[in-house]
C-alpha positions as CSV (number, residue, x, y, z in Angstrom):
1,X,141.0,41.1,6.1
2,X,144.3,39.6,6.9
3,X,145.2,36.0,6.0
4,X,146.0,33.8,8.9
5,X,149.6,32.7,8.9
6,X,150.4,29.8,6.6
7,X,147.0,30.3,4.6
8,X,146.2,32.2,1.5
9,X,143.9,35.2,1.3
10,X,140.4,34.5,0.1
11,X,139.8,35.2,-3.5
12,X,138.1,38.5,-4.7
13,X,135.9,37.6,-7.8
14,X,135.8,40.1,-10.7
15,X,133.1,42.5,-10.3
16,X,132.7,42.2,-6.5
17,X,134.7,43.9,-3.5
18,X,133.6,41.0,-1.2
19,X,136.2,38.4,-0.5
20,X,134.5,35.2,-1.2
21,X,135.9,32.2,0.7
22,X,135.2,29.3,-1.8
23,X,134.5,25.7,-0.4
24,X,138.0,24.4,-1.2
25,X,139.7,27.3,0.7
26,X,137.3,27.0,3.7
27,X,138.9,26.0,7.1
28,X,138.1,26.0,10.7
29,X,135.2,27.9,11.6
30,X,134.3,28.9,8.0
31,X,134.0,25.4,6.9
32,X,132.1,24.7,10.1
33,X,129.5,27.2,9.1
34,X,129.3,26.0,5.6
35,X,128.7,22.5,7.1
36,X,126.1,23.9,9.1
37,X,124.3,25.4,6.1
38,X,124.5,22.2,4.3
39,X,123.0,20.3,7.1
40,X,120.1,22.7,7.2
41,X,119.5,22.9,3.5
42,X,120.1,19.6,2.4
43,X,122.1,21.0,-0.4
44,X,125.8,20.2,-1.1
45,X,127.0,23.3,-3.1
46,X,127.2,26.5,-0.9
47,X,125.6,29.3,-2.9
48,X,127.7,32.5,-3.4
49,X,125.2,34.6,-1.1
50,X,126.3,32.4,1.7
51,X,129.7,32.5,0.7
52,X,129.7,36.4,1.0
53,X,129.5,35.8,4.8
54,X,132.4,33.4,4.9
55,X,134.9,35.8,6.4
56,X,132.5,36.1,9.6
57,X,131.2,32.5,10.3
58,X,129.9,33.7,13.6
59,X,127.5,36.0,12.0
60,X,127.1,33.3,8.9
61,X,125.4,31.0,11.4
62,X,123.1,33.9,12.7
63,X,122.1,34.6,9.1
64,X,121.2,31.1,8.2
65,X,119.3,30.7,11.4
66,X,117.3,34.1,10.7
67,X,116.9,33.1,7.1
68,X,115.6,29.8,8.1
69,X,113.1,31.3,10.6
70,X,111.8,34.3,8.4
71,X,112.1,32.8,4.9
72,X,112.0,29.1,4.9
73,X,109.3,28.4,7.7
74,X,105.7,27.9,6.8
75,X,103.5,30.9,7.7
76,X,101.2,32.8,6.0
77,X,102.7,31.9,2.9
78,X,104.3,28.6,2.1
79,X,108.0,28.0,1.7
80,X,107.4,27.4,-2.1
81,X,105.9,30.8,-2.5
82,X,108.4,32.6,-0.5
83,X,111.0,31.1,-2.7
84,X,109.3,32.0,-5.7
85,X,108.8,35.7,-4.7
86,X,112.7,35.8,-3.7
87,X,113.6,34.4,-7.2
88,X,111.5,36.6,-9.1
89,X,112.8,39.6,-7.0
90,X,116.4,38.6,-7.8
91,X,115.6,38.4,-11.4
92,X,114.2,41.8,-11.4
93,X,117.3,43.1,-9.5
94,X,119.5,41.1,-11.9
95,X,121.1,39.3,-9.0
96,X,122.5,36.0,-9.5
97,X,121.3,34.8,-6.2
């Protein structure tokens, strides 16, 4: 990914090949996509799994919409149970997200 003129390239965290765009670095469409996530989640801190898509803010919005529909809507299982299952699977996979 190339940095836009006048901006710095997003940082690459140790242990990952994905360029993570932190909140402080986010600008333009990426900042708007992070705000879109915040508005829907009610949380202030954007988690790393969301920041993984920061380089593609158009795709990030689609991921958030899909996730809200599939993972966080009420259905056969409540949102609470879905989040507990997701947390347990992340634990089993040693995933920090």
